[in-house]
LONUFI-797978 format. One record per residue (C-alpha): chain; x, y, z. Coordinates in nm, 2 decimals, padded with zeros to 4 digits. Each point is the difference from the previous one (the first is absolute). Last residue first. Layout:
// residues N
<c A&east X&north Y&up Z>;
...
// end
This chain:
// residues 532
<c A&east -01.71&north 01.07&up 02.33>;
<c A&east -00.01&north -00.33&up 00.19>;
<c A&east -00.36&north -00.15&up -00.01>;
<c A&east -00.05&north -00.15&up -00.34>;
<c A&east 00.36&north -00.07&up -00.10>;
<c A&east 00.06&north -00.15&up 00.34>;
<c A&east -00.31&north -00.21&up -00.02>;
<c A&east 00.11&north -00.14&up -00.34>;
<c A&east 00.35&north -00.07&up 00.15>;
<c A&east -00.17&north -00.20&up 00.28>;
<c A&east -00.21&north -00.18&up -00.27>;
<c A&east 00.33&north -00.11&up -00.16>;
<c A&east 00.09&north -00.21&up 00.32>;
<c A&east -00.09&north -00.34&up -00.15>;
<c A&east 00.22&north 00.08&up -00.31>;
<c A&east 00.30&north 00.08&up 00.23>;
<c A&east -00.05&north -00.30&up 00.22>;
<c A&east 00.00&north -00.22&up -00.32>;
<c A&east 00.30&north 00.19&up -00.12>;
<c A&east 00.20&north -00.06&up 00.31>;
<c A&east -00.07&north -00.38&up -00.01>;
<c A&east 00.12&north -00.01&up -00.36>;
<c A&east 00.31&north 00.21&up 00.09>;
<c A&east 00.09&north -00.25&up 00.28>;
<c A&east -00.05&north -00.31&up -00.23>;
<c A&east 00.22&north 00.16&up -00.26>;
<c A&east 00.27&north 00.10&up 00.25>;
<c A&east 00.00&north -00.35&up 00.15>;
<c A&east 00.02&north -00.17&up -00.34>;
<c A&east 00.30&north 00.21&up -00.09>;
<c A&east -00.02&north 00.23&up -00.31>;
<c A&east 00.29&north 00.00&up -00.25>;
<c A&east 00.25&north 00.29&up -00.01>;
<c A&east 00.17&north 00.08&up -00.33>;
<c A&east 00.29&north 00.23&up -00.07>;
<c A&east 00.01&north 00.13&up -00.36>;
<c A&east -00.11&north -00.18&up -00.31>;
<c A&east 00.33&north 00.07&up -00.19>;
<c A&east -00.03&north -00.19&up -00.33>;
<c A&east 00.19&north 00.27&up -00.19>;
<c A&east -00.24&north 00.26&up 00.13>;
<c A&east 00.02&north 00.23&up -00.31>;
<c A&east 00.09&north -00.18&up -00.32>;
<c A&east -00.09&north -00.36&up 00.09>;
<c A&east -00.31&north 00.01&up 00.22>;
<c A&east -00.12&north 00.34&up -00.13>;
<c A&east 00.03&north -00.10&up -00.36>;
<c A&east -00.16&north -00.34&up 00.07>;
<c A&east -00.30&north 00.16&up 00.17>;
<c A&east -00.04&north 00.26&up -00.28>;
<c A&east 00.00&north -00.25&up -00.29>;
<c A&east 00.33&north -00.02&up -00.18>;
<c A&east 00.07&north 00.16&up -00.34>;
<c A&east 00.38&north -00.09&up 00.04>;
<c A&east 00.09&north 00.36&up -00.07>;
<c A&east -00.21&north 00.13&up 00.28>;
<c A&east 00.19&north 00.32&up 00.06>;
<c A&east -00.23&north 00.27&up -00.14>;
<c A&east -00.36&north -00.07&up 00.13>;
<c A&east 00.12&north -00.22&up 00.29>;
<c A&east 00.23&north 00.28&up 00.11>;
<c A&east -00.30&north 00.24&up 00.01>;
<c A&east -00.18&north -00.26&up 00.21>;
<c A&east 00.30&north 00.00&up 00.23>;
<c A&east -00.02&north 00.38&up 00.03>;
<c A&east -00.37&north -00.05&up 00.10>;
<c A&east 00.11&north -00.23&up 00.28>;
<c A&east 00.28&north 00.23&up 00.11>;
<c A&east -00.25&north 00.28&up 00.04>;
<c A&east -00.23&north -00.25&up 00.17>;
<c A&east 00.22&north -00.09&up 00.30>;
<c A&east 00.37&north -00.02&up 00.06>;
<c A&east -00.07&north -00.14&up 00.35>;
<c A&east -00.06&north -00.34&up -00.14>;
<c A&east 00.36&north -00.02&up -00.12>;
<c A&east 00.14&north -00.18&up 00.30>;
<c A&east -00.27&north -00.26&up -00.04>;
<c A&east -00.26&north -00.13&up 00.25>;
<c A&east -00.15&north -00.35&up -00.05>;
<c A&east -00.31&north -00.13&up 00.17>;
<c A&east -00.08&north -00.37&up 00.03>;
<c A&east -00.38&north -00.06&up 00.03>;
<c A&east -00.25&north -00.05&up 00.28>;
<c A&east -00.14&north 00.35&up -00.09>;
<c A&east -00.01&north 00.14&up 00.36>;
<c A&east 00.30&north -00.21&up 00.12>;
<c A&east 00.22&north 00.10&up -00.29>;
<c A&east -00.12&north 00.36&up 00.06>;
<c A&east 00.12&north -00.01&up 00.36>;
<c A&east 00.33&north -00.16&up -00.09>;
<c A&east 00.07&north 00.26&up -00.27>;
<c A&east -00.10&north 00.29&up 00.24>;
<c A&east 00.26&north -00.14&up 00.24>;
<c A&east 00.29&north -00.13&up -00.22>;
<c A&east 00.20&north 00.32&up -00.01>;
<c A&east -00.16&north 00.32&up 00.12>;
<c A&east -00.07&north 00.18&up -00.33>;
<c A&east -00.27&north -00.24&up -00.11>;
<c A&east -00.30&north 00.20&up 00.12>;
<c A&east 00.13&north 00.30&up -00.19>;
<c A&east -00.05&north -00.14&up -00.35>;
<c A&east 00.07&north -00.32&up -00.19>;
<c A&east -00.11&north -00.36&up 00.03>;
<c A&east 00.05&north -00.27&up -00.27>;
<c A&east -00.23&north -00.29&up -00.03>;
<c A&east 00.12&north -00.33&up -00.16>;
<c A&east -00.15&north -00.32&up -00.13>;
<c A&east -00.37&north 00.09&up 00.02>;
<c A&east -00.30&north -00.22&up -00.06>;
<c A&east -00.36&north 00.13&up 00.01>;
<c A&east -00.24&north -00.24&up 00.16>;
<c A&east -00.30&north 00.24&up -00.07>;
<c A&east -00.16&north -00.04&up 00.34>;
<c A&east 00.31&north -00.05&up 00.22>;
<c A&east 00.29&north 00.18&up -00.17>;
<c A&east -00.19&north 00.28&up -00.18>;
<c A&east -00.27&north 00.05&up 00.27>;
<c A&east 00.27&north -00.01&up 00.27>;
<c A&east 00.17&north 00.28&up -00.19>;
<c A&east -00.26&north 00.25&up 00.10>;
<c A&east -00.01&north -00.09&up 00.37>;
<c A&east 00.38&north -00.01&up 00.01>;
<c A&east 00.03&north 00.35&up -00.14>;
<c A&east -00.24&north 00.11&up 00.27>;
<c A&east 00.23&north -00.14&up 00.27>;
<c A&east 00.33&north 00.14&up -00.16>;
<c A&east 00.05&north 00.30&up 00.23>;
<c A&east -00.21&north -00.17&up 00.27>;
<c A&east 00.26&north -00.27&up 00.04>;
<c A&east 00.27&north 00.25&up 00.07>;
<c A&east -00.22&north 00.18&up 00.24>;
<c A&east -00.09&north -00.33&up 00.17>;
<c A&east 00.37&north -00.08&up 00.03>;
<c A&east 00.09&north 00.32&up 00.17>;
<c A&east -00.26&north -00.06&up 00.27>;
<c A&east 00.10&north -00.37&up 00.03>;
<c A&east 00.36&north 00.09&up 00.06>;
<c A&east -00.09&north 00.29&up 00.24>;
<c A&east -00.21&north -00.24&up 00.20>;
<c A&east -00.38&north -00.03&up 00.06>;
<c A&east -00.08&north -00.37&up -00.01>;
<c A&east -00.38&north 00.02&up -00.02>;
<c A&east -00.20&north -00.06&up 00.33>;
<c A&east -00.13&north 00.36&up 00.04>;
<c A&east -00.12&north 00.04&up -00.36>;
<c A&east 00.19&north 00.18&up -00.27>;
<c A&east -00.07&north 00.25&up -00.28>;
<c A&east 00.23&north 00.26&up -00.18>;
<c A&east -00.18&north 00.24&up -00.23>;
<c A&east 00.06&north 00.21&up -00.31>;
<c A&east -00.34&north 00.14&up -00.11>;
<c A&east -00.11&north -00.04&up -00.36>;
<c A&east -00.25&north 00.13&up -00.26>;
<c A&east -00.16&north -00.17&up -00.30>;
<c A&east 00.06&north -00.34&up 00.17>;
<c A&east -00.10&north -00.32&up -00.19>;
<c A&east 00.29&north -00.23&up 00.09>;
<c A&east 00.17&north 00.04&up -00.34>;
<c A&east -00.12&north 00.36&up -00.02>;
<c A&east 00.21&north 00.12&up 00.30>;
<c A&east -00.08&north 00.36&up 00.11>;
<c A&east 00.28&north 00.22&up 00.14>;
<c A&east 00.23&north -00.03&up 00.30>;
<c A&east -00.12&north -00.36&up 00.02>;
<c A&east 00.28&north -00.19&up 00.18>;
<c A&east -00.23&north -00.23&up 00.19>;
<c A&east 00.20&north -00.17&up 00.28>;
<c A&east -00.09&north -00.32&up 00.18>;
<c A&east 00.16&north -00.17&up 00.31>;
<c A&east -00.08&north -00.37&up 00.06>;
<c A&east 00.36&north -00.10&up 00.09>;
<c A&east 00.14&north 00.14&up -00.32>;
<c A&east -00.10&north -00.33&up -00.18>;
<c A&east 00.37&north -00.11&up -00.04>;
<c A&east 00.07&north 00.11&up 00.36>;
<c A&east 00.27&north 00.26&up 00.03>;
<c A&east 00.38&north -00.04&up -00.07>;
<c A&east -00.05&north 00.13&up -00.36>;
<c A&east -00.13&north 00.33&up 00.13>;
<c A&east 00.35&north 00.06&up 00.16>;
<c A&east 00.14&north 00.01&up -00.35>;
<c A&east -00.24&north 00.27&up -00.10>;
<c A&east 00.05&north 00.20&up 00.32>;
<c A&east 00.39&north -00.01&up -00.01>;
<c A&east 00.03&north 00.07&up -00.38>;
<c A&east -00.26&north 00.28&up 00.00>;
<c A&east 00.17&north 00.18&up 00.29>;
<c A&east 00.34&north -00.07&up -00.14>;
<c A&east -00.09&north 00.14&up -00.34>;
<c A&east -00.16&north 00.30&up 00.18>;
<c A&east 00.32&north 00.09&up 00.18>;
<c A&east -00.11&north 00.20&up 00.31>;
<c A&east 00.24&north 00.14&up 00.26>;
<c A&east -00.12&north -00.09&up 00.35>;
<c A&east -00.12&north 00.29&up 00.21>;
<c A&east -00.27&north -00.21&up 00.17>;
<c A&east -00.27&north 00.21&up -00.16>;
<c A&east 00.17&north -00.05&up -00.33>;
<c A&east -00.03&north -00.38&up 00.04>;
<c A&east -00.37&north 00.05&up 00.09>;
<c A&east -00.05&north 00.21&up -00.31>;
<c A&east 00.16&north -00.27&up -00.22>;
<c A&east -00.22&north -00.26&up 00.16>;
<c A&east -00.30&north 00.21&up -00.10>;
<c A&east 00.14&north 00.04&up -00.35>;
<c A&east -00.01&north -00.38&up -00.02>;
<c A&east -00.37&north 00.01&up 00.06>;
<c A&east -00.05&north 00.25&up -00.29>;
<c A&east 00.22&north -00.21&up -00.23>;
<c A&east -00.23&north -00.30&up 00.06>;
<c A&east -00.30&north 00.22&up -00.08>;
<c A&east 00.15&north 00.11&up -00.33>;
<c A&east 00.14&north -00.34&up -00.10>;
<c A&east -00.28&north -00.15&up -00.22>;
<c A&east -00.33&north 00.16&up -00.08>;
<c A&east -00.19&north 00.05&up -00.33>;
<c A&east 00.03&north -00.36&up -00.10>;
<c A&east 00.01&north -00.11&up -00.37>;
<c A&east -00.03&north -00.37&up -00.09>;
<c A&east 00.10&north -00.04&up -00.37>;
<c A&east -00.06&north -00.31&up -00.20>;
<c A&east 00.21&north 00.02&up -00.32>;
<c A&east -00.09&north -00.12&up -00.35>;
<c A&east 00.30&north -00.01&up -00.24>;
<c A&east 00.03&north 00.29&up -00.25>;
<c A&east 00.36&north 00.09&up -00.05>;
<c A&east 00.01&north 00.29&up 00.25>;
<c A&east -00.18&north -00.24&up 00.25>;
<c A&east -00.37&north 00.01&up 00.01>;
<c A&east -00.29&north 00.12&up 00.22>;
<c A&east -00.28&north -00.18&up 00.19>;
<c A&east -00.09&north 00.17&up 00.33>;
<c A&east -00.08&north -00.23&up 00.30>;
<c A&east -00.22&north 00.11&up 00.29>;
<c A&east -00.33&north 00.00&up -00.18>;
<c A&east 00.06&north -00.35&up -00.14>;
<c A&east -00.08&north -00.09&up -00.36>;
<c A&east -00.04&north -00.37&up -00.10>;
<c A&east 00.21&north -00.30&up -00.10>;
<c A&east 00.33&north 00.21&up 00.00>;
<c A&east 00.18&north 00.04&up -00.33>;
<c A&east 00.28&north -00.23&up -00.09>;
<c A&east 00.37&north -00.06&up 00.09>;
<c A&east -00.01&north 00.30&up 00.23>;
<c A&east 00.26&north 00.26&up 00.09>;
<c A&east -00.06&north 00.09&up 00.37>;
<c A&east 00.03&north 00.37&up 00.09>;
<c A&east -00.02&north 00.10&up 00.36>;
<c A&east -00.08&north 00.34&up 00.14>;
<c A&east 00.09&north 00.20&up 00.30>;
<c A&east -00.06&north 00.36&up 00.12>;
<c A&east 00.25&north 00.22&up 00.19>;
<c A&east 00.26&north -00.27&up -00.08>;
<c A&east -00.03&north -00.36&up -00.12>;
<c A&east 00.03&north -00.09&up -00.36>;
<c A&east -00.06&north -00.37&up -00.05>;
<c A&east 00.12&north -00.19&up -00.31>;
<c A&east -00.11&north -00.30&up -00.20>;
<c A&east 00.11&north -00.29&up -00.20>;
<c A&east -00.21&north -00.29&up -00.14>;
<c A&east 00.01&north 00.15&up -00.35>;
<c A&east 00.31&north 00.21&up -00.07>;
<c A&east -00.02&north 00.38&up 00.06>;
<c A&east 00.15&north 00.00&up 00.35>;
<c A&east 00.36&north 00.11&up -00.06>;
<c A&east -00.03&north 00.24&up 00.30>;
<c A&east 00.06&north 00.32&up -00.21>;
<c A&east -00.22&north -00.14&up -00.28>;
<c A&east -00.29&north -00.07&up 00.23>;
<c A&east 00.04&north 00.35&up 00.16>;
<c A&east 00.00&north 00.15&up -00.35>;
<c A&east -00.33&north -00.16&up -00.07>;
<c A&east -00.17&north 00.12&up 00.32>;
<c A&east 00.14&north 00.35&up -00.05>;
<c A&east -00.18&north 00.03&up -00.33>;
<c A&east 00.17&north -00.02&up -00.34>;
<c A&east 00.09&north 00.22&up -00.30>;
<c A&east 00.09&north -00.20&up -00.31>;
<c A&east 00.37&north 00.04&up -00.08>;
<c A&east 00.14&north 00.33&up -00.13>;
<c A&east 00.26&north 00.00&up -00.28>;
<c A&east 00.22&north 00.31&up -00.01>;
<c A&east -00.06&north 00.22&up -00.31>;
<c A&east 00.04&north 00.34&up 00.17>;
<c A&east 00.32&north 00.14&up 00.16>;
<c A&east 00.05&north 00.09&up 00.36>;
<c A&east 00.22&north 00.31&up 00.06>;
<c A&east -00.28&north 00.26&up 00.00>;
<c A&east 00.03&north 00.11&up 00.36>;
<c A&east -00.38&north -00.05&up 00.03>;
<c A&east 00.05&north -00.38&up -00.02>;
<c A&east -00.33&north -00.19&up 00.01>;
<c A&east -00.23&north 00.25&up -00.17>;
<c A&east 00.28&north 00.10&up -00.25>;
<c A&east 00.06&north -00.37&up -00.09>;
<c A&east -00.38&north -00.04&up -00.05>;
<c A&east -00.02&north 00.29&up -00.24>;
<c A&east 00.29&north -00.15&up -00.21>;
<c A&east -00.19&north -00.33&up 00.02>;
<c A&east 00.11&north -00.30&up 00.21>;
<c A&east -00.08&north -00.32&up -00.20>;
<c A&east -00.30&north -00.23&up -00.03>;
<c A&east -00.15&north -00.30&up 00.19>;
<c A&east 00.18&north -00.28&up -00.19>;
<c A&east -00.09&north -00.32&up 00.19>;
<c A&east 00.23&north -00.15&up 00.26>;
<c A&east -00.25&north -00.01&up 00.28>;
<c A&east -00.36&north -00.06&up -00.12>;
<c A&east -00.19&north 00.29&up -00.16>;
<c A&east -00.36&north 00.12&up 00.07>;
<c A&east -00.12&north 00.27&up -00.24>;
<c A&east -00.12&north 00.30&up 00.21>;
<c A&east -00.38&north 00.04&up 00.06>;
<c A&east -00.22&north 00.26&up -00.16>;
<c A&east -00.12&north -00.16&up -00.32>;
<c A&east -00.01&north -00.34&up 00.17>;
<c A&east -00.29&north 00.12&up 00.22>;
<c A&east -00.22&north 00.14&up -00.27>;
<c A&east -00.02&north 00.38&up -00.06>;
<c A&east -00.25&north 00.26&up -00.11>;
<c A&east -00.21&north -00.05&up 00.32>;
<c A&east -00.36&north -00.09&up -00.05>;
<c A&east -00.08&north -00.06&up 00.37>;
<c A&east -00.23&north -00.29&up -00.09>;
<c A&east 00.31&north -00.19&up -00.13>;
<c A&east 00.16&north -00.01&up 00.35>;
<c A&east -00.08&north -00.36&up 00.09>;
<c A&east 00.04&north -00.12&up -00.36>;
<c A&east 00.35&north 00.14&up -00.02>;
<c A&east 00.08&north -00.15&up 00.34>;
<c A&east -00.12&north -00.35&up -00.10>;
<c A&east 00.19&north 00.02&up -00.33>;
<c A&east 00.33&north 00.10&up 00.18>;
<c A&east -00.07&north -00.28&up 00.25>;
<c A&east -00.03&north -00.27&up -00.27>;
<c A&east 00.31&north 00.14&up -00.19>;
<c A&east 00.21&north -00.04&up 00.32>;
<c A&east 00.28&north 00.26&up -00.05>;
<c A&east 00.30&north -00.16&up -00.18>;
<c A&east 00.24&north -00.29&up 00.05>;
<c A&east -00.23&north -00.20&up -00.23>;
<c A&east 00.02&north -00.31&up 00.22>;
<c A&east 00.04&north 00.16&up 00.34>;
<c A&east -00.30&north 00.23&up -00.06>;
<c A&east 00.08&north 00.32&up 00.19>;
<c A&east -00.23&north 00.17&up 00.25>;
<c A&east -00.04&north 00.38&up -00.03>;
<c A&east 00.22&north 00.28&up 00.13>;
<c A&east 00.21&north -00.19&up 00.25>;
<c A&east 00.08&north -00.27&up -00.28>;
<c A&east 00.13&north 00.29&up -00.21>;
<c A&east 00.28&north 00.05&up 00.26>;
<c A&east 00.11&north -00.36&up -00.05>;
<c A&east -00.06&north 00.01&up -00.37>;
<c A&east 00.24&north 00.30&up -00.04>;
<c A&east -00.18&north 00.30&up -00.14>;
<c A&east -00.03&north 00.17&up -00.34>;
<c A&east -00.11&north 00.33&up -00.14>;
<c A&east 00.33&north 00.09&up -00.16>;
<c A&east 00.12&north 00.37&up -00.04>;
<c A&east 00.33&north -00.10&up 00.16>;
<c A&east 00.06&north 00.24&up 00.29>;
<c A&east -00.37&north 00.10&up 00.06>;
<c A&east -00.14&north -00.35&up -00.06>;
<c A&east 00.25&north -00.16&up 00.24>;
<c A&east -00.08&north 00.26&up 00.27>;
<c A&east -00.38&north -00.07&up -00.04>;
<c A&east 00.04&north -00.38&up -00.01>;
<c A&east 00.20&north 00.01&up 00.32>;
<c A&east -00.27&north 00.21&up 00.17>;
<c A&east -00.28&north -00.22&up -00.13>;
<c A&east -00.21&north 00.05&up -00.32>;
<c A&east -00.32&north 00.13&up -00.16>;
<c A&east 00.00&north 00.16&up -00.34>;
<c A&east -00.26&north 00.20&up -00.20>;
<c A&east -00.24&north 00.07&up 00.29>;
<c A&east -00.24&north 00.29&up -00.08>;
<c A&east -00.33&north -00.18&up 00.09>;
<c A&east 00.15&north -00.08&up 00.34>;
<c A&east 00.07&north 00.36&up 00.10>;
<c A&east -00.36&north 00.09&up 00.12>;
<c A&east 00.00&north -00.25&up 00.28>;
<c A&east -00.33&north -00.19&up 00.01>;
<c A&east 00.09&north -00.16&up 00.34>;
<c A&east -00.06&north -00.34&up -00.15>;
<c A&east 00.23&north 00.09&up -00.29>;
<c A&east 00.28&north 00.12&up 00.23>;
<c A&east -00.05&north -00.32&up 00.20>;
<c A&east 00.04&north -00.20&up -00.33>;
<c A&east 00.33&north 00.17&up -00.08>;
<c A&east 00.14&north -00.04&up 00.36>;
<c A&east -00.10&north -00.37&up 00.01>;
<c A&east 00.16&north -00.05&up -00.35>;
<c A&east 00.32&north 00.16&up 00.13>;
<c A&east 00.04&north -00.25&up 00.28>;
<c A&east 00.01&north 00.13&up 00.36>;
<c A&east -00.33&north -00.13&up 00.12>;
<c A&east 00.08&north -00.36&up -00.09>;
<c A&east -00.18&north -00.19&up -00.28>;
<c A&east -00.04&north -00.37&up 00.10>;
<c A&east -00.13&north -00.19&up -00.30>;
<c A&east -00.36&north -00.10&up -00.09>;
<c A&east 00.03&north 00.28&up -00.26>;
<c A&east -00.34&north 00.16&up 00.08>;
<c A&east 00.01&north -00.08&up 00.37>;
<c A&east 00.36&north 00.13&up 00.04>;
<c A&east -00.11&north 00.30&up -00.21>;
<c A&east -00.29&north 00.09&up 00.23>;
<c A&east 00.21&north -00.04&up 00.32>;
<c A&east 00.29&north 00.20&up -00.14>;
<c A&east -00.23&north 00.28&up -00.12>;
<c A&east -00.19&north 00.03&up 00.33>;
<c A&east 00.33&north 00.00&up 00.20>;
<c A&east 00.19&north 00.26&up -00.21>;
<c A&east 00.05&north 00.27&up 00.26>;
<c A&east 00.30&north -00.20&up 00.15>;
<c A&east 00.29&north 00.22&up -00.13>;
<c A&east 00.35&north -00.13&up 00.08>;
<c A&east 00.06&north -00.13&up -00.36>;
<c A&east 00.04&north 00.36&up -00.12>;
<c A&east -00.25&north 00.24&up -00.17>;
<c A&east 00.19&north 00.23&up -00.23>;
<c A&east -00.18&north 00.34&up 00.00>;
<c A&east -00.29&north 00.02&up -00.25>;
<c A&east 00.00&north 00.04&up -00.38>;
<c A&east 00.38&north 00.00&up -00.06>;
<c A&east 00.06&north 00.18&up -00.33>;
<c A&east 00.15&north -00.21&up -00.29>;
<c A&east -00.21&north 00.21&up -00.25>;
<c A&east -00.21&north -00.31&up -00.07>;
<c A&east -00.11&north -00.01&up 00.37>;
<c A&east 00.19&north -00.17&up 00.27>;
<c A&east -00.09&north -00.23&up 00.29>;
<c A&east 00.25&north -00.11&up 00.27>;
<c A&east -00.15&north -00.25&up 00.24>;
<c A&east 00.15&north -00.23&up 00.26>;
<c A&east 00.16&north -00.34&up -00.04>;
<c A&east 00.37&north -00.07&up 00.06>;
<c A&east 00.26&north 00.22&up 00.18>;
<c A&east 00.27&north 00.08&up -00.25>;
<c A&east 00.24&north -00.14&up -00.26>;
<c A&east 00.21&north 00.15&up -00.27>;
<c A&east 00.27&north -00.17&up -00.20>;
<c A&east 00.29&north 00.14&up -00.20>;
<c A&east 00.24&north -00.17&up -00.24>;
<c A&east 00.36&north -00.01&up -00.13>;
<c A&east 00.06&north 00.36&up 00.12>;
<c A&east 00.12&north 00.33&up -00.14>;
<c A&east 00.18&north 00.32&up 00.11>;
<c A&east 00.03&north -00.06&up 00.38>;
<c A&east 00.27&north 00.24&up 00.10>;
<c A&east 00.34&north -00.09&up 00.15>;
<c A&east 00.21&north 00.05&up 00.32>;
<c A&east -00.05&north -00.36&up 00.11>;
<c A&east -00.14&north 00.01&up 00.35>;
<c A&east -00.07&north 00.38&up 00.03>;
<c A&east -00.14&north 00.03&up -00.35>;
<c A&east -00.20&north -00.33&up 00.03>;
<c A&east -00.15&north 00.13&up 00.33>;
<c A&east -00.08&north 00.34&up -00.17>;
<c A&east -00.19&north -00.18&up -00.28>;
<c A&east -00.19&north -00.23&up 00.24>;
<c A&east -00.11&north 00.31&up 00.20>;
<c A&east -00.10&north 00.17&up -00.33>;
<c A&east -00.20&north -00.31&up -00.10>;
<c A&east -00.19&north 00.01&up 00.34>;
<c A&east -00.06&north 00.37&up -00.04>;
<c A&east -00.13&north -00.04&up -00.35>;
<c A&east -00.24&north -00.29&up 00.10>;
<c A&east -00.12&north 00.18&up 00.31>;
<c A&east -00.06&north 00.33&up -00.18>;
<c A&east -00.18&north -00.19&up -00.27>;
<c A&east -00.23&north -00.19&up 00.24>;
<c A&east -00.04&north 00.31&up 00.23>;
<c A&east -00.12&north 00.21&up -00.29>;
<c A&east -00.25&north -00.28&up -00.10>;
<c A&east -00.14&north 00.03&up 00.35>;
<c A&east 00.01&north -00.30&up 00.23>;
<c A&east -00.33&north -00.13&up 00.13>;
<c A&east -00.21&north -00.14&up 00.29>;
<c A&east -00.37&north 00.09&up -00.03>;
<c A&east -00.22&north 00.19&up 00.25>;
<c A&east 00.00&north 00.33&up -00.20>;
<c A&east 00.38&north -00.01&up -00.01>;
<c A&east 00.20&north -00.23&up 00.24>;
<c A&east 00.36&north 00.04&up -00.10>;
<c A&east 00.26&north -00.27&up -00.06>;
<c A&east 00.36&north 00.05&up 00.12>;
<c A&east 00.34&north 00.02&up -00.17>;
<c A&east 00.36&north -00.09&up 00.06>;
<c A&east 00.24&north 00.00&up -00.30>;
<c A&east 00.27&north -00.25&up -00.08>;
<c A&east 00.32&north -00.08&up -00.19>;
<c A&east 00.21&north -00.30&up -00.04>;
<c A&east 00.33&north -00.12&up -00.16>;
<c A&east 00.18&north -00.33&up -00.09>;
<c A&east -00.28&north -00.26&up 00.06>;
<c A&east 00.10&north -00.35&up -00.13>;
<c A&east -00.17&north -00.14&up -00.31>;
<c A&east 00.32&north -00.14&up -00.14>;
<c A&east -00.01&north 00.25&up -00.28>;
<c A&east -00.02&north 00.28&up 00.25>;
<c A&east -00.29&north 00.14&up 00.20>;
<c A&east -00.13&north 00.36&up 00.07>;
<c A&east -00.27&north 00.02&up 00.26>;
<c A&east -00.25&north 00.28&up 00.04>;
<c A&east -00.24&north 00.04&up 00.30>;
<c A&east -00.31&north 00.20&up 00.05>;
<c A&east -00.10&north -00.02&up 00.37>;
<c A&east -00.32&north 00.02&up 00.21>;
<c A&east -00.25&north -00.20&up -00.20>;
<c A&east 00.25&north -00.16&up -00.23>;
<c A&east 00.08&north 00.14&up -00.35>;
<c A&east 00.27&north -00.23&up -00.14>;
<c A&east 00.27&north 00.09&up -00.25>;
<c A&east 00.24&north -00.25&up -00.16>;
<c A&east 00.29&north 00.11&up -00.22>;
<c A&east 00.23&north -00.23&up -00.19>;
<c A&east 00.37&north 00.05&up -00.06>;
<c A&east 00.16&north -00.08&up -00.34>;
<c A&east 00.03&north 00.37&up -00.12>;
<c A&east 00.38&north -00.05&up -00.05>;
<c A&east 00.07&north 00.27&up 00.26>;
<c A&east -00.23&north -00.17&up 00.25>;
<c A&east 00.17&north -00.34&up -00.04>;
<c A&east 00.34&north 00.17&up 00.00>;
<c A&east -00.07&north 00.15&up 00.34>;
<c A&east -00.14&north -00.31&up 00.14>;
<c A&east 00.30&north -00.21&up -00.08>;
<c A&east 00.01&north -00.22&up -00.32>;
<c A&east 00.05&north -00.37&up 00.07>;
<c A&east 00.34&north -00.15&up -00.08>;
// end
């Protein structure tokens, strides 16, 4: 007989995963079968301070403590018990960014998040130096930009880490980072499973004339693959997490990870030749490669899985925001008619009606660029709908073009992988808001990528569940399985979700649409230039 949730928590066998997203901090408690048994959350927002996006250290700790307190009160109301100890803890957060500390553990400048784009000169110079695509948001770009800008604090850096690495360090005392998150600081060598020695040497040589008292490896966290010992919750860490004082020290904490890695875990997409697509406000695809790409591409970021396999990431700034804005117009119209509005019904009706339109959207084009879109080379964006007089302008085609636009840029990036690099994929899993209306977003993405797309019931559990699973992998992997086998057998039990394969007609239609879309990009350029 399996223990119930209450006795699992009482016995200290539950595992806690906490993830810091950009708008929400979420905590998930799982049982020995890796199923969620309690949750907590805290809503927060980034601030623009001196032109840079940040969260204050105070907001980070308040958010963590409030999220844990919410979990604690939910456990109390569900099971009438306190959390005293746990089998394991895992922390994950938004990847990349810049948190620099001096030798007194004081933060030197406010946390610079992944959203900042002030690092253009540094990213371009490092991409050329390393012969490797270094994105604007990576920690090494932030560091080199601070050096280029002659920022006073750089000489005092004793430790540089990410948000997940910072919290882990403060609650365990360990300066370590999961390899997936580390791969967003500086490129990882897939053979050594460590930072690229060649790039470290090039960087040290590049900055040598500055005469700083540190070398790059002195200030970076140690990269650890999933399942490695990453330390234990200290008495100080226990107090920082649980201000009520119930939680005891000594709990194992797994290597801290980035949100891309926990998304791969939560969708069972860490095995080579698998991938996942997250599609919500922004979208990104992660394809786990069998080998490195033949050359660097500006629109493809190379990161790793939490166990160190190379991953090609296509990150798009825009996905469903413009689509949602159009759907809100239909909601307003319905309210104007005095008809009660059920948004699930509005989405369901419009999405499904889109599937009755022409496979190529009848010539209609939509650009969903609420913000800039680096993949297509736009620093700024203007959402725009375009048609000519002889296009087939119908509601079905109108909705279909907005659905296509939400994954259009994703297709452009992935076409490089599939067509030029001949990357092979057996399964891609979709998760996020685009897939809430059954079958529709799934079918559109299948057409865009010309690949079967699976959606799982559990995909909505998200990154907090993903990092809890990495905590489980640390303490419950009695068979010493690799991560992909552990997830397959112990967590997902062979459940690959519901799969939709692309139809030849949909694929041909999407290909025709994307050629129109690419030909019309100069119209978007003009809109950015002239529409203020």
